[in-house]
C-alpha positions in Angstrom: 106.9 125.2 85.9 107.0 124.5 82.1 106.3 127.2 79.6 102.8 127.2 78.4 101.3 125.3 81.3 98.6 126.6 83.7 99.1 126.4 87.4 97.1 123.8 89.2 93.7 124.8 90.6 94.7 123.6 94.0 97.9 125.6 94.2 97.9 129.3 95.3 99.1 132.0 92.9 101.8 134.6 93.7 100.4 137.0 96.3 97.7 134.5 97.5 97.9 134.0 101.2 96.6 130.5 101.0 98.9 127.5 101.7 100.0 124.8 99.2 97.7 121.8 98.9 100.1 119.3 100.3 100.8 121.3 103.4 97.1 121.8 104.1 96.2 118.2 103.6 99.1 117.1 105.8 98.0 119.4 108.6 94.4 118.2 108.3 95.5 114.5 108.4 97.6 115.0 111.5 95.0 117.2 113.3 92.0 115.0 112.5 93.9 111.9 113.5 94.7 113.6 116.9 91.1 114.6 117.3 89.7 111.1 116.7 92.4 109.5 118.9 91.3 111.9 121.7 87.6 111.1 121.3 88.2 107.4 120.8 89.5 107.2 124.3 86.2 108.4 125.7 84.4 105.3 124.5 80.9 106.7 124.8 78.4 107.0 121.9 78.3 110.8 122.3 82.0 110.9 121.5 81.1 110.4 117.8 79.0 113.6 117.8 81.6 115.5 119.7 84.3 114.2 117.4 82.3 115.3 114.4 81.9 118.8 115.8 85.6 119.3 116.7 86.7 117.6 113.4 84.4 119.9 111.3 85.8 122.9 113.2 89.4 121.7 112.5 88.6 121.1 108.8 86.9 124.5 108.5 89.9 126.3 110.0 92.3 124.5 107.6 89.9 125.3 104.7 90.3 129.0 105.4 94.0 128.6 104.3 93.2 126.5 101.2 91.4 126.6 97.9 88.0 124.9 97.3 89.3 121.6 95.7 91.7 121.1 98.6 89.0 121.9 101.1 86.8 119.2 99.5 89.7 116.7 100.0 90.2 117.9 103.6 86.5 117.4 104.4 86.7 113.9 102.9 89.9 113.2 105.0 88.1 114.2 108.1 85.2 111.9 107.2 87.6 109.0 106.7 89.1 109.5 110.1 85.7 109.7 111.9 84.3 106.7 110.0 87.4 104.6 110.6 88.1 105.4 114.2 85.0 106.8 115.9 82.1 105.0 114.2 84.1 101.8 113.7 87.1 100.7 115.6 90.7 100.1 114.5 90.6 102.0 111.2 87.9 99.8 109.6 85.9 101.6 106.9 82.3 100.6 106.2 79.3 102.4 104.9 76.6 103.0 107.4 73.9 104.6 105.2 72.3 107.9 106.2 74.6 108.5 109.2 77.7 108.4 107.1 76.1 110.6 104.5 75.2 113.1 107.1 78.7 113.2 108.6 80.2 113.4 105.1 77.9 116.3 104.3 78.7 118.2 107.5 82.5 117.9 107.0 82.7 118.6 103.3 80.1 121.3 103.6 81.9 123.1 106.3 85.2 122.9 104.5 83.9 123.9 101.1 81.8 126.6 102.6 84.6 128.2 104.4 87.0 127.9 101.4 84.3 129.5 99.2 83.9 132.4 101.6 87.7 132.9 101.7 87.9 132.8 97.9 85.1 135.4 97.7 86.8 137.6 100.3 90.1 137.5 98.5 88.4 138.3 95.2 86.7 141.4 96.8 90.0 142.4 98.3 91.8 142.1 94.9 89.0 144.1 93.2 89.4 146.9 95.7 93.1 147.0 95.2 92.7 146.7 91.4 90.3 149.7 91.3 92.4 151.9 93.5 93.8 153.8 90.5 90.4 155.6 90.3 91.0 157.4 93.5 93.0 160.2 91.8 92.8 163.7 93.2 90.8 165.9 90.9 92.9 169.0 91.5 96.0 167.0 90.6 94.3 165.7 87.4 93.3 169.2 86.4 96.8 170.6 86.9 98.3 167.7 84.8 95.8 168.5 82.0 96.6 172.2 82.1 100.4 171.5 82.0 100.0 169.2 79.0 98.1 171.9 77.1 100.7 174.5 78.0 98.4 176.5 80.2 99.9 177.9 83.4 98.0 179.2 86.3 99.5 181.8 88.5 
């Protein structure tokens, strides 16, 4: 990293348990492709709804390990897979109106919602750790003050 540049929003900071953006998106791509391939073999109409449910669960789990912008991209990737392979056949992408908008909302909403909850959880955890210096034993504090003043207790 160059001096004076800020880290990218999508990349985790040191000590952040979330994964790098490229790794998360690669995992999401592979898993959602596997899910739609599995559901495409069951050529019933209900397979689109089942595929949406399993894909949104997959995207949500991946979003737990990513930041919000990456989760948005993961949800969109899941939508592209469902639209290209379950709604249409052979990877053809077309807009189908309200149905596509609903599927996009479910996938992106699940991913961004989970990533937002994870971000909040990590912020609370950092705040707890950051304020741990306040848990000083009062007796220890009193003895340190007395020593600094030169007062000794027997």
